[in-house]
BANUFI-342799 format. One record per residue: residue in three letters; z negated, x negated, y negated of N, C-alpha, C in turn. Coordinates in pm, whole numbers, plus 50000, padded with zeros to 5 digits. Example, Ala and Ser with C-alpha at 12.3 -4.5 7.8 and 13.67 -1.06 7.14 Angstrom:
BEGIN
ALA492204868150569492204877050450492204868050330 SER492924871550225492864863350106492134871049997 
//
This chain:
BEGIN
MET214872762467612215702773167564215932782767679 ASP216032795367648216232805767749217722807667772 LEU218242801567879219672802067907220152816467929 VAL219362824567998219772838268027219852846267898 ALA218832845767815218812853467690219952849367597 LEU220322836667602221392831767515222772833067578 GLY222832837667703224102839467770224802826367805 ILE224012815867831224572802667862224672801268014 ASP225872797868061226102796168204225592782868255 VAL225802772268177225382758968219225102750568094 ALA224082742368100223742733367989223602719268046 ILE223832709467961223672695568000222362690567939 ARG221522684968021220242679767974220162664868007 LEU219672657267911219462642967930217982640467949 GLY217652632068046216262628968075215812635868201 ALA214612632668244214062638768365213852653668343 LEU214122661468444213942675968434212492679768462 ALA211992688768380210662694368404210792704868515 ASP209702707268585209712717968685209992731068614 SER210902738868669211212751768608211882760668712 SER212172772868671212862782168761214382780568750 LEU214832771368666216272769168649216842761768769 GLY218132763868791218832755668888219222742668819 GLY219392732268895219762719568835220542710968931 ARG221422702768876222212693468958222302680268885 TYR221932669768953222022656268899223502652568884 LEU223882647468765225272643668739225482628568736 GLY224482621268690224642606868679223622600868584 LEU223902588668542223002581468452223672578568319 ASN222872578368215223312574968081222622561768044 PRO223332550468059222702537468030222622534767881 TRP221592527367842221382523467703221642508467690 VAL221962504167568222282490267544221642485867412 MET221182473567408220632467767285221762460367215 VAL221972463567088223102457867014222712453666873 ALA223522444766818223422440566678224802435766636 SER225012434966507226302430066457226332414766466 PRO227512409066483227612394466482227062388266353 ALA227282394966239226792389566111225272389466107 TYR224622400066155223152400366160222642388966248 LEU223242387466365222802377066459223042363066402 SER224122361366329224412348366267223362344866163 LEU222942354966087221962352765980220532351366032 HIS220172359266133218772359866179218532353566315 GLY219572349666383219432344266518219402355366621 GLU219732351566743219762361366852218472360766931 PRO217782372266948216572372167030216922369367175 LYS216092361767241216312358367382215272364967473 THR214082367767418213012373967496212492386167422 HIS211742394367492211182406267428210192402467317 GLU209542390967329208622386667223209372383667093 ASP210612379167103211412375966984211702388266898 LEU211672400066957212032412266882211092415066766 ALA209852410566775208872412866667209302406166537 ARG210142396066545210592388866425211902394266369 HIS212382405166426213682410666384213522424466322 ALA214512427966243214592441566189215112450466301 CYS214312460066343214702468966451214942482966396 LEU215962489366449216382502666407216012512066521 ILE215102521566495214422528866601214872543366611 TYR215172547366733215482561466763214172569066765 SER214032578766675212722584866652212522598566714 SER213352602666806213102615866864212562615167005 VAL212032603667042211382602367172209912599367149 GLN209072603267247207642600567236207392585667237 GLU206422581567162206052567367152207262558867114 ASP207972563267012209202556366972208942542666910 ASP207692539166885207362525866834207462515166942 TYR207732519267065207802509967178209182510167241 TRP209712498367266210912497067348210452492167483 ARG210832499467587210462495967723211632489267793 MET211322478867869212362471667941211742463668054 ARG212602458668140212182449468245212752435868212 THR211902425768221212322411968192213202406968306 PRO213852395468285214672389768394213872387068522 LEU212552385568511211712383468629211212396568691 GLY211642407968632211262420968686210002426868628 GLU209352419968536208112424968474208452436368378 ARG207712447268389207882458568297207082455768171 VAL207742456568056207062453967929207352465267831 SER206412467667741206572476767629206402468467503 VAL207402468267420207392459967300207122468967180 TYR206022466367109205702474066989206552469066874 LEU207152478466802208022474966689207632482966565 ASN207742476666453207572483466326208922482866257 GLY209802492066294211192491466250211402494466104 ARG212472488666050212792490765910213532503965887 LEU214082509765995214782522565985214492530666110 ARG214172543366089213972552766200214902564566177 SER215532568966285216422580566274216432587766407 ASN216622600866401216792608666523218272610966552 ASN219122603366482220572604366499221092590966552 LEU221552591066676221992578766740223192572366670 SER224112580466623225282575166552224872568066424 SER223852573266357223352566766235222772553066266 LEU222082551866379221522538966417222642528966449 ALA223662533466518224802524566548225512520566419 THR225652529866326226282526866196225442516666120 ALA224132518266119223242508866050223332494966115 ALA223412494566246223562481566313224892475166276 ARG225972483166272227282477766230227242472566087 ALA226352478366005226222474365865225242462665849 ASP224942455765958224142443465957222672445765922 MET222172457965947220792461165911219772457266018 GLY220232454566140219262450866242219742453466382 ILE218772453766473218992455466617218602469666655 THR219382475866741219032489166788219312490466937 ILE218742500766995219032504667133219592518767128 VAL220792520367180221472533367182222152535067318 PRO222522547467353223312549167475224612541167464 HIS225052535667575226242527267574227442534667515 TYR227592547667547228752554967496228762555767343 VAL227602555367281227522556067135228042543067073 ALA227792531867139228172518867085229482513467142 ALA230062520167241231202514667316232362510467227 GLU232772518967135233922515567048233612503366961 ALA232402502866905232022491566820231882478666901 ILE231462479767026231392467967113232802463067143 THR233692472267177235082468667209235772462067090 SER235502467166970236142461666849235472448866800 GLY234312445566855233602433566812232662435766695 ASN232522448266648231622451166538230152451066580 LEU229902453166707228562452066764228652443366888 ARG227542436566916227502427967034226272431467117 PRO226442433667246225262435767331224422423067333 ILE223112424767329222212413167332221132415567438 MET220482404867478219412405167577219822413167701 SER221052411267744221582418667859220832415667988 ASP220082404767991219302401568111218002409668118 HIS217682416968011216542426068011217082440068043 VAL216482446568141216972459468187216302470768109 LEU217122478968044216622490567971216632502768063 PRO215732512268040215722524168127216982532468106 ASP217542537268218218652546768211218092560668189 GLN218932569368140218542583268117219322591868216 GLU218652600568288219332609368383220112620068308 ILE221242624068367222062635068315222052646068420 HIS221712658268377221662669768469222432681568410 ALA223012689368499223522702568462222422712368502 VAL222072721468414221082731768446221732745368425 TYR221292754968505221862768468501220762778468534 PRO220972791068495219882800768501219252803168639 SER220032803268745219472806568876219842795868979 PRO218842790969053219182781069157219852787369280 LYS219772800769293220302807569411221662814169386 LEU221822820169271223072827169241223892818969141 VAL224702809969193225472800969108226922805769108 PRO227402810568992228792815268985229792804069018 THR230932807969070231972798469107232392789968988 LYS232482796068869232892788368751231882777468717 VAL230592780068741229562769968717229672758768821 THR229862762468946230042752469052231252743669022 ALA232342749668977233572742068946233332732468830 LEU232652737168725232362728568611231452716968652 ILE230452719768732229532709268777230282698868860 GLN231182703268947231952693769027232832685068936 PHE233462691268836234282683868739233432673368666 LEU232262677568617231372668368544230842657368635 LYS230512660868758230012650968854231032639668871 GLU232322643268878233372633168890233492624768764 LYS233302630868648233402623568522232242613768503 PHE231072617268556229892609068536229612599468652 GLU230562597368740230302588068851230682573868813 ASP230192564668892230422550368873230002546168732 ASP230762537868667230442533068531231222541368429 TRP230942554368422231702563568338231742559268192 TRP230682553168142230582549468002231552538167966 LEU232092531268065233042520468040234492525268051 LYS234682537368098236032542768117236472549967991 SER237762551667979238292558867860238502573667891 SER237912578867999238152592668037237582602667938 PHE236722598367847236162607567750236852606667616 ASP237842597667604238522596967475239612607567468 GLN240192609367349241122620467325242442618667398 ARG242802606767441244052604767512244072612267642 ASN242932614567701242872621067833242412635467826 GLN242352641267709241882655167700243042664767705 
//
């Protein structure tokens, strides 16, 4: 998107940044978590290894390239790509979390999307010993050289919000707004 033409001072981008003429500042990481409802796990069993996922109903985020594969590192550090033929595909992360809460299967979503359901016990993190890729969070702005003070101030504010384990904190809920 053309930030200058649209009059946008700063945008938040998730994922690795492509080379461009835009200015950019790394803000932090967006971790993902594999979850399922306790009822689904009770009925179908809990997967322990990446090979076990082939026997489960998987709910797939479909707006990433090669979305038929879940990538992770095993407890021994081996990088694996698990091919899945999911029963539900969606480009809406909230819909995937809702489907998982409705006992439809296992999904991988950003931790912040599932945090409330995990806290309430409606979803349970699974295979936590398998490491999922984190997603980088960046602020991007039209010029890397001429950065307005208001953009610098916003980036500093966001940098503080996205430090440490931000997804586990309640700083993004309405009580603190």
